[in-house]
TORKEKOL-362351 format. One line per 3 residues: number of its first residue (from 1); their letters; for each residue x, y, z of C-alpha. Coordinates in nm, 3 decimals. Each point is the difference from the previous one (the first is absolute). Example, Ala and Ser with C-alpha at 12.3 -4.5 7.8 and 13.67 -1.06 7.14 Angstrom:
<rs>
1	as	1.230 -0.450 0.780 ~ 0.137 0.344 -0.066 .
</rs>
This chain:
<rs>
1	mtk	0.000 0.000 0.000 ~ 0.121 0.349 -0.082 ~ 0.099 0.188 0.312 .
4	tfn	-0.124 0.361 0.017 ~ 0.217 0.279 0.140 ~ -0.119 0.347 0.101 .
7	kip	0.329 0.183 0.054 ~ 0.349 0.028 -0.146 ~ 0.261 -0.189 0.206 .
10	eyr	0.252 0.240 0.152 ~ 0.263 -0.271 0.039 ~ 0.094 -0.284 -0.227 .
13	pdt	-0.251 -0.281 0.055 ~ 0.094 -0.355 0.090 ~ -0.011 -0.201 -0.324 .
16	pll	0.162 -0.341 0.066 ~ -0.128 -0.169 -0.316 ~ 0.079 0.291 -0.229 .
19	nnv	0.349 0.033 0.143 ~ 0.082 -0.344 -0.141 ~ -0.131 0.064 -0.351 .
22	dnp	0.273 0.139 -0.225 ~ -0.135 -0.129 -0.332 ~ -0.332 -0.137 -0.128 .
25	sql	0.118 -0.362 -0.018 ~ -0.003 -0.011 0.381 ~ -0.377 0.050 0.000 .
28	kal	-0.051 -0.354 -0.122 ~ 0.129 -0.140 0.330 ~ -0.272 0.179 0.199 .
31	ssg	-0.331 -0.152 0.100 ~ -0.335 0.153 -0.087 ~ -0.029 0.147 0.349 .
34	ell	0.351 0.140 -0.015 ~ -0.072 0.166 -0.335 ~ -0.301 0.172 0.155 .
37	els	0.209 0.121 0.292 ~ 0.272 0.112 -0.242 ~ -0.256 0.214 -0.183 .
40	nei	-0.094 0.171 0.325 ~ 0.368 0.060 0.080 ~ 0.054 0.154 -0.346 .
43	ref	-0.299 0.228 0.052 ~ 0.128 0.126 0.336 ~ 0.353 0.037 -0.139 .
46	ily	-0.128 0.214 -0.290 ~ -0.189 0.218 0.246 ~ 0.321 0.050 0.196 .
49	cvg	0.221 0.065 -0.304 ~ -0.230 0.243 -0.178 ~ -0.059 0.178 0.328 .
52	ktg	0.375 0.059 0.020 ~ 0.067 0.087 -0.364 ~ -0.328 0.109 -0.153 .
55	ghf	-0.111 -0.149 -0.329 ~ -0.276 -0.188 -0.176 ~ -0.218 -0.177 0.245 .
58	gag	-0.351 -0.124 -0.065 ~ 0.067 -0.195 -0.320 ~ 0.275 -0.209 0.158 .
61	lgv	-0.213 -0.090 0.301 ~ -0.269 -0.124 -0.238 ~ 0.218 -0.255 -0.181 .
64	iel	0.195 -0.164 0.281 ~ -0.180 -0.333 -0.015 ~ 0.008 0.008 -0.381 .
67	tva	0.376 0.068 0.002 ~ 0.069 -0.283 0.241 ~ -0.214 -0.237 -0.208 .
70	lhy	0.166 0.096 -0.330 ~ 0.352 -0.052 0.132 ~ -0.107 -0.321 0.176 .
73	vfk	-0.158 -0.158 -0.307 ~ 0.235 0.121 -0.271 ~ 0.375 -0.039 -0.030 .
76	tpe	0.117 0.357 -0.018 ~ 0.208 0.150 -0.150 ~ 0.014 -0.283 -0.257 .
79	drl	-0.375 0.043 -0.031 ~ -0.056 0.360 -0.107 ~ -0.211 0.208 0.238 .
82	vwd	-0.084 0.343 -0.144 ~ -0.165 0.256 0.226 ~ -0.208 0.288 -0.124 .
85	vgh	0.058 0.355 0.123 ~ 0.228 -0.075 0.295 ~ -0.197 0.140 0.293 .
88	qty	-0.088 -0.356 0.092 ~ 0.351 -0.148 0.002 ~ 0.120 0.067 0.355 .
91	phk	-0.091 -0.357 0.113 ~ 0.178 -0.131 -0.310 ~ 0.315 0.192 0.088 .
94	ilt	-0.011 -0.128 0.358 ~ -0.023 -0.363 -0.112 ~ 0.273 0.029 -0.263 .
97	grr	0.304 0.076 0.212 ~ -0.054 0.371 0.065 ~ -0.163 -0.016 0.343 .
100	eem	0.282 0.176 0.185 ~ 0.022 0.274 -0.265 ~ -0.366 0.097 0.031 .
103	lti	0.088 0.284 0.236 ~ 0.186 0.163 -0.292 ~ -0.289 -0.016 -0.245 .
106	rqh	-0.051 0.310 -0.216 ~ 0.302 0.161 0.167 ~ 0.316 0.124 -0.170 .
109	kgl	0.208 -0.304 -0.102 ~ -0.257 -0.231 0.165 ~ -0.257 -0.241 -0.140 .
112	sgf	-0.226 0.123 -0.276 ~ -0.369 0.030 0.080 ~ -0.071 -0.192 -0.321 .
115	pkr	0.125 -0.323 -0.161 ~ 0.342 0.063 -0.154 ~ 0.190 -0.254 -0.209 .
118	ses	0.340 0.119 0.116 ~ -0.104 -0.043 0.364 ~ -0.099 -0.366 0.004 .
121	eyd	-0.030 -0.300 -0.232 ~ -0.350 -0.041 0.141 ~ -0.101 0.336 -0.149 .
124	tfg	-0.053 -0.129 -0.351 ~ -0.124 0.328 -0.147 ~ 0.045 0.363 0.104 .
127	vgh	-0.334 0.154 0.086 ~ -0.112 0.353 0.074 ~ -0.285 0.078 -0.236 .
130	sst	-0.306 -0.219 0.021 ~ -0.145 -0.268 -0.226 ~ 0.321 -0.133 -0.153 .
133	sms	0.023 -0.336 0.176 ~ -0.212 -0.202 -0.242 ~ 0.189 0.117 -0.309 .
136	aal	0.339 -0.057 0.163 ~ -0.099 -0.342 0.134 ~ -0.140 -0.101 -0.337 .
139	gma	0.333 0.096 -0.155 ~ 0.179 -0.223 0.252 ~ -0.242 -0.284 -0.067 .
142	vaa	0.061 0.028 -0.374 ~ 0.376 0.002 0.066 ~ -0.032 -0.319 0.207 .
145	aqn	-0.195 -0.168 -0.280 ~ 0.249 0.114 -0.265 ~ 0.292 -0.126 0.207 .
148	kit	-0.181 -0.325 0.087 ~ 0.026 0.074 0.373 ~ -0.262 -0.144 0.233 .
151	rnt	-0.093 0.256 0.258 ~ -0.299 0.194 0.133 ~ -0.060 0.367 -0.069 .
154	iav	-0.230 0.195 0.230 ~ -0.122 0.360 -0.026 ~ -0.164 0.158 0.306 .
157	mgd	-0.225 0.281 -0.117 ~ -0.233 0.218 0.206 ~ -0.355 0.065 -0.113 .
160	gam	0.089 0.369 -0.027 ~ 0.283 -0.087 -0.238 ~ -0.248 -0.194 -0.212 .
163	tag	-0.158 0.328 -0.106 ~ 0.301 0.097 -0.214 ~ 0.007 -0.057 -0.372 .
166	iaf	0.328 -0.192 0.011 ~ -0.165 -0.262 0.221 ~ -0.271 -0.065 -0.259 .
169	eai	0.260 -0.008 -0.274 ~ 0.183 -0.274 0.190 ~ -0.322 -0.193 0.063 .
172	nha	-0.085 0.019 -0.369 ~ 0.342 -0.132 -0.097 ~ 0.036 -0.268 0.268 .
175	ahv	-0.282 -0.212 -0.138 ~ 0.183 -0.033 -0.333 ~ 0.342 -0.092 0.139 .
178	dan	0.109 -0.356 0.061 ~ 0.145 0.063 0.345 ~ -0.094 -0.066 0.362 .
181	llv	-0.101 0.310 0.197 ~ -0.174 0.034 0.334 ~ -0.153 0.340 0.075 .
184	vln	-0.100 0.056 0.362 ~ -0.263 0.273 0.009 ~ 0.038 0.164 0.343 .
187	dnq	-0.347 0.148 0.039 ~ -0.023 0.247 0.290 ~ -0.216 0.260 -0.178 .
190	msi	0.284 0.249 0.044 ~ 0.308 0.139 -0.172 ~ 0.135 0.305 0.183 .
193	skn	-0.350 0.144 0.025 ~ -0.331 -0.169 -0.065 ~ -0.010 -0.159 -0.343 .
196	vgg	-0.230 0.134 -0.267 ~ -0.123 -0.126 -0.334 ~ -0.213 -0.278 -0.133 .
199	lst	0.226 -0.293 0.081 ~ 0.072 0.096 0.359 ~ -0.366 0.083 0.055 .
202	yfa	-0.088 -0.342 -0.136 ~ 0.233 -0.175 0.242 ~ -0.120 0.209 0.291 .
205	klw	-0.367 -0.058 -0.062 ~ 0.013 -0.359 -0.114 ~ -0.017 -0.188 0.327 .
208	ssk	-0.241 0.239 0.170 ~ -0.225 0.039 -0.303 ~ -0.366 -0.095 0.023 .
211	lyn	-0.011 -0.076 -0.372 ~ 0.098 -0.364 0.023 ~ -0.227 -0.063 0.299 .
214	qlr	-0.294 0.170 -0.170 ~ 0.050 -0.193 -0.321 ~ 0.038 -0.324 0.191 .
217	etg	-0.307 0.045 0.219 ~ -0.218 0.127 -0.286 ~ 0.100 -0.298 -0.211 .
220	kka	-0.064 -0.246 0.279 ~ -0.348 0.138 0.066 ~ -0.090 -0.017 -0.365 .
223	lrt	0.124 -0.354 -0.044 ~ -0.124 -0.153 0.328 ~ -0.353 -0.020 -0.141 .
226	mpg	0.127 -0.214 -0.286 ~ 0.030 -0.376 0.061 ~ 0.337 -0.177 -0.032 .
229	ttn	0.209 0.313 -0.005 ~ 0.228 -0.053 0.303 ~ 0.314 -0.087 -0.201 .
232	fvr	-0.078 0.267 -0.254 ~ -0.030 0.262 0.279 ~ 0.337 -0.106 0.144 .
235	rte	0.171 0.019 -0.344 ~ -0.164 0.334 -0.070 ~ 0.118 0.134 0.335 .
238	eym	0.356 -0.103 -0.081 ~ -0.024 0.165 -0.340 ~ -0.138 0.324 0.145 .
241	ksi	0.282 0.003 0.255 ~ 0.256 -0.038 -0.276 ~ -0.126 0.292 -0.207 .
244	vsp	0.037 0.246 0.288 ~ 0.341 -0.122 0.120 ~ 0.344 0.131 -0.096 .
247	ati	0.070 -0.334 -0.166 ~ -0.212 0.114 -0.292 ~ 0.228 0.294 -0.075 .
250	fee	0.333 -0.176 0.039 ~ -0.094 -0.334 -0.148 ~ -0.144 0.169 -0.307 .
253	lgf	0.340 0.169 -0.034 ~ 0.178 -0.334 0.014 ~ 0.094 -0.035 0.368 .
256	yyv	-0.084 -0.292 0.225 ~ -0.169 0.177 0.292 ~ 0.019 -0.114 0.364 .
259	gpi	-0.162 0.177 0.292 ~ -0.067 0.226 0.163 ~ 0.161 -0.131 0.318 .
262	dgh	0.083 0.156 0.338 ~ 0.346 0.154 -0.030 ~ 0.056 -0.016 0.376 .
265	nlp	-0.079 -0.371 0.034 ~ 0.354 -0.134 -0.020 ~ -0.080 -0.376 -0.018 .
268	lli	-0.253 0.066 -0.276 ~ 0.248 0.216 -0.190 ~ 0.269 -0.271 0.020 .
271	qtl	-0.238 -0.273 -0.111 ~ -0.139 0.207 -0.288 ~ 0.342 0.115 -0.123 .
274	snv	0.128 -0.358 0.016 ~ -0.288 -0.105 -0.222 ~ 0.008 0.282 -0.256 .
277	kei	0.375 -0.023 -0.057 ~ -0.066 -0.333 -0.172 ~ -0.239 0.159 -0.251 .
280	kga	0.156 0.080 -0.337 ~ -0.058 0.321 -0.190 ~ -0.135 0.330 0.128 .
283	vll	-0.161 -0.019 0.345 ~ -0.153 0.276 0.212 ~ -0.039 -0.051 0.375 .
286	hvi	-0.235 0.256 0.154 ~ 0.096 0.075 0.362 ~ -0.200 0.228 0.232 .
289	tqk	0.215 0.193 0.250 ~ -0.036 0.300 0.229 ~ 0.242 0.291 -0.025 .
292	gkg	0.151 0.067 0.343 ~ -0.102 -0.345 0.128 ~ 0.096 -0.062 0.362 .
295	yep	0.052 0.365 0.100 ~ -0.327 0.143 0.122 ~ 0.054 0.369 -0.093 .
298	aed	0.107 -0.099 -0.354 ~ -0.299 -0.230 -0.042 ~ -0.225 0.293 0.094 .
301	dpv	0.186 0.252 -0.221 ~ 0.175 -0.180 -0.287 ~ 0.047 0.321 -0.201 .
304	gyh	0.156 0.193 0.287 ~ 0.228 -0.290 0.089 ~ 0.117 -0.075 -0.354 .
307	als	0.334 0.135 0.126 ~ 0.124 0.102 0.343 ~ 0.239 0.272 0.109 .
310	kie	0.281 -0.082 0.238 ~ -0.127 -0.014 0.359 ~ 0.216 0.146 0.272 .
313	pkt	0.033 -0.195 0.328 ~ -0.262 0.062 0.271 ~ -0.245 0.140 -0.255 .
316	sek	-0.356 -0.103 0.078 ~ -0.224 -0.154 -0.264 ~ -0.224 0.305 0.021 .
319	siq	0.297 0.226 -0.060 ~ 0.109 -0.217 -0.293 ~ -0.328 0.065 -0.177 .
322	enr	0.012 0.370 0.085 ~ 0.361 0.041 -0.110 ~ -0.077 -0.153 -0.336 .
325	kvl	-0.216 0.306 -0.070 ~ 0.234 0.268 0.127 ~ 0.194 0.197 -0.263 .
328	ksp	0.231 0.297 0.031 ~ -0.157 0.149 -0.312 ~ -0.238 -0.137 -0.261 .
331	kys	0.119 -0.269 -0.233 ~ 0.021 0.091 -0.366 ~ -0.282 -0.247 -0.062 .
334	kvf	-0.214 0.200 0.245 ~ 0.090 0.322 -0.183 ~ -0.119 -0.164 -0.321 .
337	gdw	-0.317 -0.139 0.160 ~ -0.095 0.340 0.141 ~ 0.065 0.167 -0.336 .
340	lcd	-0.208 -0.265 -0.177 ~ -0.300 0.066 0.223 ~ 0.036 0.377 -0.037 .
343	mas	0.029 -0.026 -0.376 ~ -0.295 -0.238 -0.025 ~ -0.218 0.245 0.191 .
346	sde	0.054 0.260 -0.272 ~ -0.001 -0.221 -0.311 ~ -0.260 -0.273 -0.047 .
349	rli	0.196 -0.142 -0.294 ~ 0.275 -0.130 0.230 ~ 0.023 -0.379 0.032 .
352	git	0.255 -0.159 0.236 ~ 0.156 -0.328 -0.115 ~ 0.232 -0.234 0.189 .
355	pam	0.131 -0.352 -0.069 ~ -0.068 -0.152 0.345 ~ 0.183 0.273 0.194 .
358	cdg	-0.286 0.203 0.147 ~ 0.144 0.011 0.351 ~ 0.366 0.034 -0.099 .
361	sgm	-0.076 0.277 -0.247 ~ -0.201 0.202 0.253 ~ -0.336 -0.040 -0.175 .
364	nef	-0.214 -0.135 0.285 ~ -0.174 0.329 0.072 ~ -0.061 0.064 -0.369 .
367	aer	-0.146 -0.350 -0.039 ~ -0.238 0.064 0.289 ~ -0.104 0.348 -0.109 .
370	ypd	-0.027 -0.073 -0.372 ~ -0.069 -0.374 -0.038 ~ -0.155 0.047 -0.345 .
373	rfe	0.315 0.173 -0.122 ~ 0.250 -0.249 0.142 ~ 0.129 -0.299 -0.194 .
376	dva	0.220 -0.264 0.163 ~ 0.080 -0.232 -0.289 ~ 0.189 -0.260 0.212 .
379	iae	0.356 -0.100 -0.084 ~ -0.036 0.098 -0.364 ~ 0.225 0.293 -0.084 .
382	qha	-0.034 -0.042 -0.377 ~ -0.377 0.008 0.023 ~ 0.012 0.302 0.231 .
385	ltl	0.177 0.212 -0.263 ~ -0.211 -0.104 -0.295 ~ -0.314 0.044 0.210 .
388	aag	0.116 0.355 0.071 ~ 0.068 0.053 -0.369 ~ -0.353 -0.109 -0.085 .
391	mac	-0.145 0.237 0.259 ~ 0.208 0.288 -0.133 ~ -0.141 -0.062 -0.349 .
394	dnl	-0.343 0.093 0.132 ~ 0.085 0.315 0.196 ~ 0.066 -0.144 0.342 .
397	kpv	0.319 0.098 0.185 ~ 0.161 -0.317 0.137 ~ 0.269 0.019 0.269 .
400	vai	0.201 -0.323 0.019 ~ 0.166 -0.047 0.339 ~ 0.275 -0.256 -0.046 .
403	yst	0.334 -0.094 0.151 ~ 0.300 0.077 -0.219 ~ 0.115 -0.362 0.005 .
406	flq	-0.346 -0.122 -0.108 ~ -0.037 0.253 -0.281 ~ 0.284 -0.190 -0.167 .
409	ray	-0.246 -0.285 -0.053 ~ -0.222 0.218 -0.218 ~ 0.261 0.172 -0.212 .
412	dql	-0.152 -0.107 -0.332 ~ -0.335 0.140 0.104 ~ 0.164 0.324 0.113 .
415	ihd	0.158 0.045 -0.343 ~ -0.254 -0.152 -0.235 ~ -0.336 0.064 0.166 .
418	val	0.060 0.329 0.182 ~ 0.295 0.198 -0.134 ~ -0.030 -0.090 -0.368 .
421	qsl	-0.356 0.132 0.003 ~ 0.096 0.291 0.227 ~ -0.284 -0.085 0.235 .
424	dvl	-0.074 0.207 0.307 ~ 0.119 -0.229 0.281 ~ 0.183 0.103 0.317 .
427	fai	0.242 -0.248 0.159 ~ 0.062 0.040 0.373 ~ 0.316 -0.209 0.036 .
430	dra	0.059 -0.106 0.359 ~ 0.311 -0.172 0.147 ~ 0.229 0.176 -0.248 .
433	glv	0.368 -0.032 0.082 ~ 0.154 -0.242 0.248 ~ -0.251 -0.163 0.234 .
436	ged	0.204 -0.119 0.297 ~ -0.068 -0.344 0.145 ~ -0.198 -0.124 -0.301 .
439	gat	0.322 0.015 -0.200 ~ 0.070 -0.041 -0.368 ~ -0.324 -0.176 -0.092 .
442	hgg	-0.204 0.307 0.093 ~ 0.250 0.275 -0.078 ~ -0.154 0.274 -0.213 .
445	vfd	0.326 0.114 -0.156 ~ -0.072 -0.041 -0.370 ~ -0.310 0.212 -0.061 .
448	lsy	0.172 0.323 -0.102 ~ 0.199 -0.195 -0.259 ~ -0.293 -0.190 -0.146 .
451	lrc	-0.242 0.295 0.013 ~ 0.210 0.279 -0.146 ~ 0.056 -0.189 -0.325 .
454	vpn	-0.375 -0.024 -0.069 ~ -0.144 0.274 -0.227 ~ -0.290 0.217 0.122 .
457	miv	0.081 -0.059 0.369 ~ 0.081 0.262 0.258 ~ 0.197 -0.127 0.300 .
460	mtp	0.016 0.180 0.333 ~ 0.220 -0.051 0.308 ~ -0.129 0.191 0.304 .
463	sde	0.250 0.072 0.276 ~ -0.234 0.001 0.303 ~ -0.360 -0.046 0.112 .
466	net	-0.134 0.334 -0.120 ~ 0.176 -0.029 -0.334 ~ -0.159 -0.343 -0.037 .
469	rql	-0.346 0.148 0.050 ~ 0.060 0.288 -0.240 ~ 0.156 -0.215 -0.271 .
472	lyt	-0.282 -0.254 0.023 ~ -0.235 0.291 -0.065 ~ 0.219 0.118 -0.287 .
475	gyq	0.006 -0.346 -0.156 ~ -0.376 -0.027 0.038 ~ -0.052 0.328 -0.187 .
478	fsg	0.229 -0.112 -0.282 ~ -0.190 -0.140 -0.299 ~ 0.190 -0.319 -0.068 .
481	paa	0.201 -0.269 0.181 ~ 0.182 0.132 0.306 ~ 0.193 -0.166 0.281 .
484	vry	0.086 0.117 0.352 ~ 0.246 -0.222 0.187 ~ 0.049 0.010 0.375 .
487	prg	0.168 -0.229 0.254 ~ -0.110 -0.239 0.269 ~ -0.041 0.131 0.354 .
490	igp	-0.003 0.352 0.136 ~ 0.145 0.324 -0.130 ~ 0.202 0.276 0.164 .
493	gsl	-0.306 0.152 0.166 ~ -0.070 0.287 -0.238 ~ -0.314 0.204 0.052 .
496	iek	-0.269 -0.130 -0.234 ~ -0.207 0.279 -0.150 ~ -0.369 -0.073 -0.024 .
499	smv	-0.036 0.206 -0.315 ~ 0.121 -0.154 -0.325 ~ 0.201 0.200 -0.252 .
502	evq	0.097 -0.115 -0.348 ~ 0.378 0.007 -0.043 ~ 0.133 0.118 -0.334 .
505	igk	0.086 -0.316 -0.188 ~ 0.369 -0.054 -0.058 ~ 0.120 0.265 0.246 .
508	gri	0.233 -0.060 0.295 ~ 0.078 0.228 0.293 ~ 0.328 0.121 0.147 .
511	vrs	0.005 -0.072 0.374 ~ 0.357 0.110 0.071 ~ 0.232 0.229 -0.195 .
514	gar	0.372 -0.076 0.015 ~ 0.314 -0.018 -0.211 ~ 0.207 -0.248 -0.202 .
517	tai	-0.230 -0.301 0.045 ~ -0.373 -0.028 -0.074 ~ -0.191 -0.299 0.133 .
520	lnf	-0.306 -0.089 -0.209 ~ -0.225 -0.205 0.227 ~ -0.280 -0.224 -0.128 .
523	gtl	-0.228 -0.120 0.281 ~ 0.013 -0.045 0.374 ~ 0.378 0.008 0.049 .
526	lsa	-0.020 0.379 0.006 ~ 0.076 0.027 0.373 ~ 0.321 -0.205 -0.032 .
529	afd	0.098 0.195 -0.310 ~ -0.064 0.330 0.179 ~ 0.214 -0.104 0.297 .
532	aae	0.284 -0.095 -0.234 ~ -0.036 0.333 -0.181 ~ 0.023 0.189 0.328 .
535	klg	0.344 -0.149 0.061 ~ 0.109 0.051 -0.360 ~ -0.144 0.346 -0.050 .
538	asv	-0.184 -0.142 -0.300 ~ -0.326 0.085 -0.172 ~ -0.297 -0.235 0.034 .
541	vdm	-0.291 -0.032 -0.240 ~ -0.320 -0.197 0.059 ~ -0.056 -0.106 -0.361 .
544	rfv	-0.352 -0.138 0.055 ~ -0.031 -0.126 -0.357 ~ 0.200 -0.273 -0.168 .
547	kpl	-0.210 0.040 -0.312 ~ -0.018 0.266 -0.127 ~ 0.326 0.129 0.142 .
550	ded	0.050 0.363 0.093 ~ 0.250 0.052 -0.281 ~ 0.022 0.377 0.051 .
553	lir	0.100 -0.049 0.364 ~ 0.257 -0.266 -0.090 ~ 0.151 0.230 -0.262 .
556	ela	0.017 0.281 0.254 ~ 0.165 -0.219 0.264 ~ 0.251 -0.134 -0.252 .
559	gth	0.101 0.354 -0.081 ~ 0.059 0.103 0.361 ~ 0.153 -0.313 0.157 .
562	ell	0.301 -0.225 -0.053 ~ -0.170 -0.330 0.083 ~ -0.356 -0.132 -0.025 .
565	vtv	-0.105 -0.283 0.232 ~ -0.324 -0.192 -0.052 ~ -0.159 -0.184 0.293 .
568	een	-0.276 -0.261 -0.029 ~ -0.121 -0.309 0.185 ~ -0.016 -0.189 -0.327 .
571	via	0.249 -0.197 -0.204 ~ 0.254 0.226 -0.166 ~ -0.038 -0.187 -0.329 .
574	gga	-0.260 0.184 -0.204 ~ -0.125 0.203 0.297 ~ -0.046 0.370 0.069 .
577	gta	0.372 0.072 -0.006 ~ 0.027 -0.166 -0.340 ~ -0.276 0.230 -0.121 .
580	vse	0.206 0.303 0.108 ~ 0.309 -0.134 -0.179 ~ -0.202 -0.065 -0.314 .
583	yla	-0.126 0.358 -0.001 ~ 0.347 0.146 0.057 ~ 0.141 -0.210 -0.284 .
586	aaa	-0.281 0.097 -0.237 ~ 0.046 0.367 0.088 ~ 0.379 -0.027 -0.047 .
589	isi	0.058 0.118 0.359 ~ 0.323 -0.132 0.144 ~ 0.021 -0.019 0.379 .
592	pil	0.116 -0.272 0.241 ~ -0.292 -0.195 0.143 ~ -0.025 -0.256 0.280 .
595	hlg	-0.295 -0.239 0.027 ~ -0.095 -0.122 0.349 ~ -0.256 -0.279 0.015 .
598	ipd	-0.036 -0.376 0.020 ~ 0.293 -0.183 -0.163 ~ -0.039 -0.290 -0.240 .
601	qfi	-0.089 -0.255 0.268 ~ -0.293 -0.120 0.205 ~ 0.002 0.141 0.353 .
604	dhg	-0.061 -0.251 0.277 ~ -0.238 0.048 0.291 ~ 0.078 0.205 0.308 .
607	khs	-0.116 0.324 0.154 ~ -0.062 0.271 -0.256 ~ 0.277 0.210 0.150 .
610	qql	0.242 -0.294 -0.032 ~ -0.094 -0.047 -0.362 ~ 0.057 0.368 -0.077 .
613	esv	0.334 -0.007 0.179 ~ 0.108 -0.310 -0.192 ~ -0.039 0.181 -0.333 .
616	gld	0.124 0.340 0.114 ~ -0.336 0.175 -0.003 ~ 0.019 0.129 0.357 .
619	tag	0.154 0.340 0.070 ~ 0.343 -0.145 0.082 ~ 0.001 -0.210 -0.315 .
622	mlk	-0.099 0.293 -0.217 ~ 0.272 0.218 0.152 ~ 0.263 -0.268 -0.052 .
625	kid	-0.085 -0.054 -0.365 ~ -0.030 0.372 -0.079 ~ 0.330 0.076 0.173 .
628	erl	0.168 -0.278 -0.196 ~ -0.134 0.139 -0.327 ~ 0.105 0.357 0.086 .
631	ell	0.348 -0.123 0.086 ~ 0.017 -0.188 -0.329 ~ -0.105 0.312 -0.188 .
634	kts	0.264 0.202 0.183 ~ 0.267 -0.255 -0.090 ~ -0.103 -0.011 -0.365 .
637	qnp	0.007 0.380 -0.024 ~ 0.343 0.019 0.166 ~ 0.197 -0.302 -0.122 .
</rs>
């Protein structure tokens, strides 16, 4: 039986069984009762670890029994186990030799919060974005068949992940491939927030629906009056049950369907997995789980406990919940959410669109106030953009709130469906730049590069909270595709003006006048750039726009300074700095220029400040690189 906890352990719990499990093969020596106790120990250990480090929470608690069963039944890593998303893999990491490293998870140079191939042979596929597990696992199954290797391939996919187009593409293909694939559908009616869409609604309603019962009882009543119909009634009942079960969907698509079964009943999971692994071809096992299982507050609030902040010692459970809501200043997502509501109150054409990120994007209040003008399309970024394009064709004003890293998944739609037709869509791009503990999989460091090369777009980089509000308004007023990118977390605490003023498109602002060096800042590194300029006696410009550039201002600065320095929390390759260099070259203006940004590498997880320091985007790093360039210029001028 699953043990339920109601508080986070302050000290490391006693876990005698878990302490002796260093790899999954050791599970096979445990009895059924010991496996149940092991699951409870894992649950308490996760509570302790995440309480110390912070991190994803509810999803892992919900798959503990499933994880134990999968590693017990299958021979991993020879058998390929592919997880979807990664939020649910903490139990997997604990059972695969990383138990003692769990207190480093999501920390600088510690364990990744997601599966990572370079971290463990048990992490068969790197995961950060959702809905990829089935395609990756199918590829591994095909490889096994091609190489004549006998092994099992298992994809664990959440019901939220099943709403993405790539999942359906994999399902469509799997039925036509001569390979063995087991898909475990982890159905908890949740992704990060509540799932939306037809499929998730179907799963949610299925087992509580009155439809089957009504059909069954109506049929029985009608047939009872007819003689000799007992067997016919029974067969009809079985048929009616089949047409309202998930088996109909998946079996029609070529999968052998099993379930649904209780995902917290460990003996049943082990027995069922042992049986289905002998079935050849494409198999789908439907497992019902509860997000946050075994921790009472998370069971009651699965959205709020999707992730947990680090808990300081002696902090009460009441204080934990209160501290989760305390902010020094509003998050950028809150700035966006407030702007969205204000804008919607003055323009009935506004439609808010999100691909399953209502809470993360700050849209909860908008969704409550304007439910008829809010579209959560589930994990379907491509659809979100083309939906917006269709709305814009008929005089609506769609605002697509999307994380930078997820906009990458809809790049074709951005170009072909929106920009090519110059449709009036505003993109509010959240989580731009480095994102701290979520690491490289979620880093929004490519958007300036992939947006500025697209015709008809305007691209804006606000430097603080108020600039974010004003540039969102400016982008909204622009007739055509426009993007405003802003980071995760809170800003510097700038006063946010209630009034909204349209900024002149393509115009930056000088925030400090100096000599020799001019720092051209794009985005929220302005404070660090300003501090560096104070020490250097340099000029600082808040450029605001990556596209179109303020070419007049750049020309002026080039004529009055010896060195131009561009600063951006984006990859240097093809980014804002590159745009400045391209303009200078086209205008035949010769001046030394230094680009500060993300180098040609993926940046691992850690605190945001650690990430910035590692690439020289803190004040000290900027000073060091600028001083080195000035010294080089001095040497070259005086050989």
